[in-house]
C-alpha angles and dihedrals in degrees: 000000000000115000091237090056090052092051091050090050090051092047091052092048122102087232091068115084117232136194137048137296111017092011089051091058088050089053091054091049092051092048090049089056091056092077088071094049119102104215120216094239093056105126093219094052089049089056090044091053090050089052093047093048091049093048091046090056090048089051090048091060101035099046097059089045092053094047101038105029117019102024088222091300094146092049089059098046102032123065089193094060091043092051091047093054094045089050093048092048091050091052092049090048091055090047090058091066095046091068090067088072102031117103122233137194120248126221090280093054094251115146108238113215099166108116094211092053091045092054094044091050092049093049089049096049126020106000100093096041091047094052093044089052091056098053105135094245092146092055094043097053093038090057093041092047096061113189096336111134098187132057091228091060090048092049094046091051101042099030134253095280094056088042090055091049089053088060100039103041094064085061086076086078088073087071086072090068092063090078097043097091093050091043091053091045094050099038114112088204091059092046092054091046091054091049091056093054131055122247094252092057092047092049091050091050091047096053093040089053091048090053092048094047095047092046090050094048092047091049094051092045091048091053092046091054091059094046091047090055088050090057096266091300134131094192121117100244099050092045097046094043094051131069108255138126094258093057090045092051092043094052094046108030111020117117129183110272095017128105113315112197095182124095136042094266093051096071093124092054090048091050094048091052091047092047090050089056091044096052095043090049095048092046091046093237095123105181089185099223092111109054137171111257126176144134091233 
């Protein structure tokens, strides 16, 4: 949308004061506020939106994996993963402040360029969830965890309550996903991407992404259920001595050299097995070699 078009739209809006004298001074005040507005067609904000959407999707896949499968194992043993998450959180934190100066469309489709209304709308809608989602939980528990490489060591040192917080607080990142649909809908980058591709291709991408996302979420949840029944542990003894689907599969189907879902460093094997169950369940294949098993 050209900037001139936006200004004409604003001038024709009922929110824009018209006339002479006192109204003229209001016009000047409104126009002065425009220098703080980040317009949708700004090439840098389009690139920024593309970055935010990409990082949100990365977060969407990595966060469930961390909570339900690895218990943040790779964050504790890999400086690369730790640096990546701190960088992502910093970018999202900066993005929170940009929405104080980004226009939005009201229920009538009118583009709102009044800074006061923009800020009130942001406070009323996404401000609190966005800031909660960028709490530095990764940095806090990394520093608090010391040199512990397993979640069990961390929990035994800091207590079960702090250990539970270390698992639950990263769930605040899911609040970031609340804004994703509106961000995609309002992004000029996404609009131009849709214009460059036909509707059939976009529909195929949409349903393929839905299948991938749902399969991933089911897999991470399925893994978390087993670890929850093992007392939030990925160690061999708690898993094999408790009733859960991992112990049932291990005792009945495990073979030397195959997937081993037990142990903090075997997160990928645990995820592959969980994803196998997820896909076969969603597609109604149901081989039956990975079964629910619990005392509950």
